[in-house]
N, C-alpha and C positions, 0 to 999 in steps of 0.2 A: 438391510445388511444382516447377515447371519452372525451369531455370536461366536461359534466355534469354527472360524475359518483357519486355514493353515497359518496365515500371517499373524492373526490375533493370538492363537495358542502359542506360537513360537515367541512372540513378543512377551506374553504373560509369563511364560516359563523362564525366559532369560531375565526379565525384570525381577521376578521372585527370587531367582538364584542370586542376582546381584544384591538384592536387599538382605538375604540371609548371610551372604558373605560379608557385607558391611556390618551387620549386627554382630556376627561372630567375632570379627576383628575388633570392633569397638568394645565388646565385653572382655575380650582377651587382653586388650591394652588398657582396660579400666578407664575408658573415656567417660566423661561426665554425663553426656546426654546422647546415648546411641540412637535415640528416636530421631534426632536431626539427620544422622547418616541415612537412616531408612527413608525418611521423607525425601531427602535429596535424590536418592535412587529413583523414586517414583516420579518426582518432578522433572528430572533431567532425561529420563528414558523416553525415547521416541521410537517409532517403527523403523526408522532408518538409522544406520550407524553414524552417518555424517551429521545429521541433525542432533543426535544424542551427544556427540563429541562437541559440536559447536555450542550447544546450550550449556554443556558442562563448563566449557571455557568461560563463557559469558557469566555464568553463575559464580564461578570462582573469583573473577575480576570484580564483580559487583559486591560480593561478600568482603573482599579485601578493602574496597573503597569505604563500605559502610563501617567496617571495624576500625579503619584508620580514623574516620570522623569521630566515632565514639571515644576512642583513646585521646583524640585531640581536644575534645570539648569538656570531658567529664572533670578534669582537675579544676576548670574555671567555673563549672556550674554545679559542683557536687554539693554545695551548701544550700542550693535553691532548687528543689524539685520542679517548681513552676518554670524557672528559667531553663532548666534542663529540658522539660517537656516542650517549651516554646522552640528551643534550638533544634530538637529532633524533628518536630513538626515542620519547621521551616526547611530543614534538610530534605525531608520527604517530598515536599512540594517542589523544591528546586530540582531535585533529581527526576521527579515525574515530568516536569517541564522539559528538561533535556531529553528524556526518553521519548516523549511525544514528538519532539522536534526532529529526532533522528529518523524515524519512520522506516527503519530496517530492523531485522532480527537483533542487531547489535544494541538496539535500544533497551534490551533486557538488562544490560550491564547497569545502566543508570537507574532503571526502575528498581532493580534488586538492591543497588547501593542505598536507595532511599529506605525501603522497609526493612532491610537487614539491620540498619542502625536502630530501628525501633525494636526489632526482635532481640538484639543484643543489649540494648540500653534500658528499656522499660522494666523488665523483670528484676533488675538489680539496682534500680535507682535508689532504693532505701538502704542498700548495703554497698556503697560505692567501691569499697576495697575489693569486692568480688567481680567488678566489671572487667578488669584486665583478664582474669581467669575465664570469664564468660566469652570474651572476644576470642581468646586463644582456643577455647573449647569449640566455639562455633566454627572457626577456621579449620580445626582438625576434623570435626565431624563432616563438614561440607566437603573437604578435600577427600576424605575417605569414601564418602558416598559417590563423589564424582569419579574417582579412580575405579571403584568397583563397577559402577554403571558403564563407564566408557570401555573398560577392558572386556566385560562380558559381551556387550553388544558389538564390540569390534572383533573379538576373537572367535566367538561361537556363532557359526552360521550368520555372518554379517549380511545385512540387507543393503546393497548399494543404492545410492540416491541419484547418481548421475544419469541413469537410464530414465528416471522420472523427469529430469531436466530436459533431456533430449526429446522425450515424448511430448512434454508441454510445449516446447518451441515448435515442434513439428505440427502439433494440433493447431497452434496459433496460425501458422502459415496456411495449412490445409483449409482451415475455416475461412480465411481471407480468400483463398483461391476459389473455394466453392461459392462464396458470396459474389465474387467478381463475375464468375460464370453465370450466376443467376441474374445479375444486373444486366449483363449483355444480352442474354437470351430472352429475358422477360422485360422488355423496355417500356412497359406500361407506366412504370414509375411509382406505382402505389406501394407504399411500405407496409408489408404484412407484419403481424405480431411475431411470426417466426423470424423475420429479418431483424426486427427490433431486438429479439432475444440474442441473435448472433452478434449484433453490435455491442450489446451489453456484455456478453461473454468476452468479446475482444477487448473491451475496456478493462476487464479483470486480469488479462494475461500479463501485462507489464509488472504489476506488483507480485504476482505469483512467480514469475521468472526471476525477478530480483531476489525474492526470498530464497528460492532454490539455489541461486548462484552463491548467496552468502553461506548457505549450509554446505554446498557441494565442495567448497574449498577444503573441507575436512574429510573428504572421501579418499584422499591419497592420490598417488600417481595415476590410478585408473581414470580419475575424473579430470585430470589436468587438460587433456586435449579437448574434451567436451566443453569444459568451462571456457577455454579460449575461443572455441568456435561459436558458442552461444553468445559470448560477450560481444563478438563482432556482429552476429546476426541480430542481436537485440536492438542495436542502434538503428538498424534499418527497418525492423519490423514495427517499431513504434509509429512509423509513418503510414502503416496500412489503414488504420481507422480513418484519419482525415482524408486520405486518398480515395478510399472507397465511398465515403459519404459525398465527396465532391463529384465523383462519377455518377452517383445516384442522383444528386441534385440536378445535374445537367441533363441526364436522361429523362428525369421527371419533367423538367421544364420543356424539353423538346417534345415529349409526348403530349403535355397539356396544350402546347401551342400548335400541335399537329403539323410540325415542320417535317417534311419528308427528308429521308437520308439521301444525300448525293451518292451516285454510284461508287465513287472512290472511297467514301466512308463505309458503305456496305461491304465493299471488297476487303478493306483493311480489318473490319470487324470479323469477317470470316477467317482471315489469316490469324487474327488475334486469338480466336477461340481454338483454332487448331494448335497454336503455340501454347496456349494456356493448359489444354487438357491432354496433350499427347507429347510425351517426352521425345519421341522420335522427330517431332517437328520443332523442338525447342532450339531455335537459332536466334539468340537474343539480338545479335548485331543486325541480322536481316529484319527482325521485327521492328527494331528502332528505326532502321532505314525506311521501312514502309510507312511508319507513322509520320516521320519527317517528310517523306515524299507526298503523303496525303495532305499534310498541312500546306505544302508548297502548291499543290494542285488547287486546293481551296482558295488560296490567296490569288492565284492566277485567274481562277474563275470569277472571283470578286472584282478584280481589276477590269475584267472584261465585261462586267455587268450581268453575269449569269447567276449570281447569288447575292442576296442582300448582306449588308454589313452585319446585322444582328446574327444572321445565320452563320456567317463565316467565323464570327467571334465565339459563338456557342460551340460550334464543332471544333474550332481550334483549341478552346479550353478543355473540351472533352478529350481530345487526342493528347493534349499535354498531360492530363491526369492519367490516361492509359500509359503514357510514356513513363510517368513516375512509378506506376505499378511494375512496368517492365524492368526498371532500374532496381527496384526493391527485389524483384525475383532474381535478377542477375546477381545481386549481392548475396542472396540466400543460397543460390546454387554454386557460387564460386567463392564461398567464404573461406575455404581452406587456404587460398593464397593470401588472403588478408590476415588470417589468424596469426601468422608468423610475426606480424608487426604489432600485435596487441599490446605488448608491454613496452613499446617504445615510449620515449618521453612525451611526445606530442599526444599520443593516445591516452597516456596516464593523466595528463593535464586535462584533456577533454572529458575523460570519465569523471574526474574529480569535480570539474566545474558543472557537469551535468547533474551530479548528485546534489550539488548545492543549489540547483535551480528548481527544486521541488516546491510545490505549493505548501505554504504554512499559514494556518489560521491562528494568528497570535491571540486573538480574543478567546477562541475556544481552548487554546492551550492554557491561558491564564485562568479561565473558568475551572478547568480540571485541576490545576495546581492549587487554586484557592480552596476548592472542595476538599482536596486531600489534606491541606493544612488545617482547615477548620474541623474536619472529621477527627484527625489525629489529636489536635489540641483540645477540642471539647471532650473527647473521650478521656484524655489525661486529666482534665479538670474534674470530670465526674468521678474518676478513680481517686484523685487526691481528696476531693471534697467528701466523698463517702467514707473514706478511710478503709476501703475494701482491701484486705490483705492480699487476696488472690485476684485482684482486678486488673493486673498488668496486661492480661490478654486483650482487654478492651481497646486500648490505644494502638497496640501493635496490629490487631486484626482490622481496626479502622484504617490504618495505614496500608495494609496489604490489600484490602478490598477496594479502597478508593484508587489505588494505583493500578491494580490488576485489570480493572474494567474501564480505565480512563480512555482507552483508544476506541471504544465502542460508541456509536452515535447515541443510542438510548440504553444506557447501562443498567437501568433499574431492573428490567426483566431478567437478564442473566444473573444479576445480583441476588434476586429472589431464588433462582435455581441454586446458586451457591449456598444460600442459607439452608436449603433442603439437604444439600450434601453434608453440611456441618451437622445437622440434626441426625442424619443417617450415621455419620461417623461417631457421634456421641452414643447413639443406641448400640452400635456394634461394639464400641469400646466397653460400654457397661456390661454387655453380655460376656465379652472376653474376661473382664476383670472379675465378674461375679461367678462365672461358671467354668471357663476353660483354663485360664492361666493358673489359678490356684492348684490345679492338678498337675501342672508341668513342673517337675522337680529338676530336670536337666535341660541343657541347651537343646539336645535332640528332641525332647518332648515339647519344648517351646516352639521349635521350628514346625513340628507336626501340627501343633495347635494353630499356628499362624498361617500355614500354607494355604488351606482352603480359602480363607478370606483374602489373602494377598493375590492368589491366583485369579479369583473372581474380579478383584480390583483391577488387575492387569487387563482382563478382557473388557472391562468397562472403559478403561483408558484407550484401548485400541480402536474403539468405535467412535468415529467423528460425532455421531449424534449424542453420545453419552460421555464424551471426553471431559466436558466441563464439570459435570457432577462427580465424575470419577476423580478429577483433579482436586476438587474441594474435599472429598473424602480422604484422598492421599495426603493432603496437607495437614489434616487434623488428626487422623486416626493414630499414627505412632505417638504423637504428643499426648493425646488423651489417655492412651494406655500407659504411657510414661515408663517405657522400658529403660532400665538402668541396672547397674551392678547391685545396688542396694534396694531393689524393687520390693515395695510392700503394697499390695492391692488396697486401694482406698476409694470407695465409691463416692464419698463426700467430696474429696479433692477433685475427682474427675468431673462431677456435676458442677462444682464451683467453677472449674476451668471452662466447661461448656457454656455455662450461663454468661461468664465474662466474655467469652468469644462471641457469642450471639449478641451481646450488648454492643460491642464495638462494631460488629457488622451492621446491626440495625441503625446505629447512629450514622454510619457511613452511607447506608442506603437512603435514609431520610434526608440527609444533606444533599446527596446526589440528586434526589428527586426534586429538591427545591432549587438548587443552583445549576447543576450540570446537565440534567436530563434534557436532551434536545432531539427533535425529530430529524430524520435524515433529510427531509426537504429543507429544513432550516439551515443545515450545514451546506447543502447544495446551493441554496440561494446566496449564502455568504461567499462561497467559492466563485459563483457566477459574478457577483458584484466586484470581487477582487480582480477577476479576469477582465472585466470592463475597465476598471481603473488601470490595470496593467496595459491594456490596449491603448488607452488614452495617452499614457505616458510614452509608450513606444512611438505612437503616431507623432507626438510633439517632437520627439527626438529625430524622427525622419524629416519632419518639416524644417527643423533647424539645421539639417545636414550634419547632425552629431551622432547619427546611428552608424553601425558597422555590421558586417556579416556575422560576426560573433554575437553581437547584441540580438540580431534576428534569430540566430539559433537558440539562444537562451530564452528569448521570448516564446518561441514555439514550444520548447521543452516545458516551460512553466504552464503554458496554456493547455497542452495535451495532458499534462498531469492533472489539471483541473477537470478536463473533459472526463478522464478516467474516474474522477471522484463524483462527478455530477450524474453521469449516465446510470450507474446502478441504483443510485438513490432516487432518481426520478421514477424508476420502475417500482422500487420498493415502497415509496411513499409519494403517490401522485399528488401534485400540487398545481392548481390552475395557473397561478402566477408564474411558476417555474416553467410549466409547459408552454406558456405563451412566450416566455423569454428565450428559450432555446437551450443549447447545451455547450456553447462556446466554440463549436467547430467552425461555424461561419465566421465568428470573430477572429479565430486563429488565421483563417485565410485572408480576412480583411487586413490584418496587420502585415502578413507576409506579402500580400499584393501591393500594399501601400509602399513598402520598402522596395519591392521589385519595380514598381512604376516610377517612383520619384528618385530614390537613391541610385538605382542602376542607370537611369536615363536622364539624370539631372542635367548633364551637359547638353544633350540634344534638345531637352525642353527649353533650357535657357536660350540656346542658339536660335530657336524658332519662336521665342517669346511666348511660350505657353505658361501662363500663370496659374498655379494650382492653389494659391493661398486661400481663396474664398472657399474652395471645396474642402480643404482641410479644416477651415474654421467651422463650416456647417457640420462636418463629420464630428468634430470635437464637441460641438454644441449638442448634437444628438446623443453622444456617449455620456455626456454629463447628465442629461435628462434620464438616460437609461439607468445610470447608477442609482438614481433616486426612485424611479419607478421601472421595474424590470420589464413590464409589458409594453413600454414605450416603443412605438414604431417610428422608423425614419421618416422625417418630414419632407414636404414637397420641395422646399428650397434646396435641400441636399440633392434630391433627384434632378432638379433643374441644373444645378452646377455640374453634376456628373454628365448630364446630357450635353451641356454646352462644351465641356472639355472633350467629350467623345466626338462631337461634331468637328471641332478643330482638328483633332488627331485623325479623324477619318479623311478629311480633305488633305491633310499633310501626308498621310501614309500612302496616298495614291501616287505621290511624286517622290516620297522619301521612305523607301521600304524599311529603313532602320528604326522608324518610330512605330511600326506596326506592332512590335512586341509590347511597347509601352501602352498602346491602345488595348491590347489583349488583357494586360494586368489591370488597367483601369476598368474595363468592362467586367472583369472578374469581381471587382469590388462592388460594382452595380448589381451583379447577379446575387452576391451574398446579402446585399441590403434589400433589394427589390426583386426577389425571384419571380414574382407574378406579373411584373410590369414589362410590357414589350417596349422595345426601343424603336420608334417609328421615325 
C-alpha cells in the first residue's frame, strides 16, 4: 500500500488540523494538560467519519466511568497507597473482563473505563487533594479532543462508511454464490486450498459486518436505510457457510461412492445453475417448485424400487440444502420488504437474544483479567517500593498495555511492536524538546514545528500495516513532549517518563507471556470442546422433550459463532488434534437434525413405537468421549443403532409417507457422523 494515497493524505491533514485546533483551544482556555486533548484526537480519528464519531462517544463514556470510579474510591483509600493501587488494579481487571465479554466495538467503553481510572488516579496518588482536579481536567481534555476530532472529520470532506457496509455484505453473498456455482459445476468433491480460503473468508464476514453496523449508526440519515437492509440480510447470510459445507459434503460423498445422478437431479441442477448465474432466470418460486418436484420424483422412484434407499436419502438431503440456499437468496434479493419491520418488537427481541448467544470463553477472559490485575498491581508495588517519584507511568502503562492487547490470541508479538512505538515516540520527543520547540516562541511557530511530525504520524495511522505502531507513538508523543501553558523543556523529566513507561509495558509483556499468551489452536480447541458440551446439552434437552424451536435457533447461533472462531485459527495455526476433530459444522447439523428428527416427529415416532432412546444414549456417550479426546471417532454401537432405526423407518416410510422426512433427518445425522460409511 502506498503512503501518499488520496485517503491517507486527507485523513492525515484532517487529523493534524483537529489536533492543532484542540491544542489551541486548550492553551487558550488554560487547560492543565493539553497533551491529553491532542492524544485523544489521534486515538479517536479514523478514516471514516462514522467510526470516528462512534469511537469518540465510546471514549467519552469510558472516561466518565473511570473518573466516577476514582472519585468514588479515593476518599476511602487516600490513606493507603497500597489499598488504592489494589482497588484500581481490580477495577482494571473487572472492566477488561466486561470488555472482552461484549465482543463488539462498544467494548471500548469498558476497556477505557478501566485504564482511564489508572491514568487519572496513579499520578496523583501521593497528592490526593489534586485527584478531583485531575479527573475534571481529564474529562475536559478528552471532551475537547473528541469534539475537535468529530467536527473536523464530520464537516470537512467526510468519508461515509455505509458504502463499505453495503460492499462487505455484497461481497459476502457474491463469494457464497461463486462457491455454490463451483460446487455444482465441479462435483469431484475434492476441497482445494482456494476453496478452503473462501470458507475461511466467509467465516470472517459476520464479525466484520457486525463491527461496521455498530459504527454506521453514526453515519446519519444517509446510512439508515442501508443499516436496516443489512441488518435483515445479515440474519440470513450467516446460514451460508453451513449450507454450502453441507452441499459440499453430500457432493463429495456422492462422488466418492460413484453414485450416478438420476435424470431428474441432473435436470434440476441445470435449472439451478441458470437460476444462480443469470438474473433473467431468477424465478425463486419456480426454482423451489422444481426442487420439491424433484424430491417427490425421487421418493416415487424409491417406492417403485428404481433407486436405493441410501441414494434417495443422499439426493433428498442435497436438494434440501439447495433449497436452503434458494431461501437465503430469496431473502437477499427481497430484503426491502422485510426491512420495514426491522424495528418491530419481535425483531428487537430476536436481535437482542442473538447478541446474547455469542460464544464466550470464560477461562480465557479470566486469564486476561488476572493478567491485567497482576501487571497493574505489581507495577504499582514496584513504584511504591522503589520510591520512584516519576514512576507513576509504570502502573498506568501496564494497565493500558494489558488491556489493549487482551483480545488478541497471542498478544506478546504485537506488544513488542508497541514497545518499538514507545521508543520511537521517546526519541522523537527528545529531538523536539532539544532542538525544535525551544525555537518556537509563538503558537504559530509551535504549530509549524509540530506539523511535519503529526502529518507523518497521520500517514502511519492511515495504513493498516503500520496502524499499531502509529497508535503507540500517538499515545505517547504528546505526553512525552509535555505541552502545557507553563511548558519548560526538560530532557531529564522526559527520559524519566520514558523509562517509567517502558518499565510498565515490560512488566505487562512479561506477565502476559507467562499467563495469558496462548496459541490460536489452543483457543480453537477450547471453542470446539465447548461446542461439543453445548451439543450434548441440547441433545439431552431434545431427548427429554424439553427443547423448543427458539432453543434450536440459539443453539445454532452459538455453534456458528464458534465455527467462525475455529476456522481462521485452524489455518493460522495448524494443529493435528484440531484438524482431526473438525470445525463444529458437522456438529451443528447433528444438533439441528436431532431436533428435526425427534422433536418435530415425536408423535409419529411414538405412534409407531419407534424408540430412539438407545441411539441418543450412544450418541451422548460418543460426545462425552469426544470432549475428553477431540480426535475420538464415533463407535460401532452408535452406527448399529442408527442403522437399526433407519431400517425401521425405511419399512414404515413405504406405507406411511409422513415418516419419510424423519428418516431423512436421521440419515443426515448418520452422514454427519459416518460420511465414509455406506448404508447397505
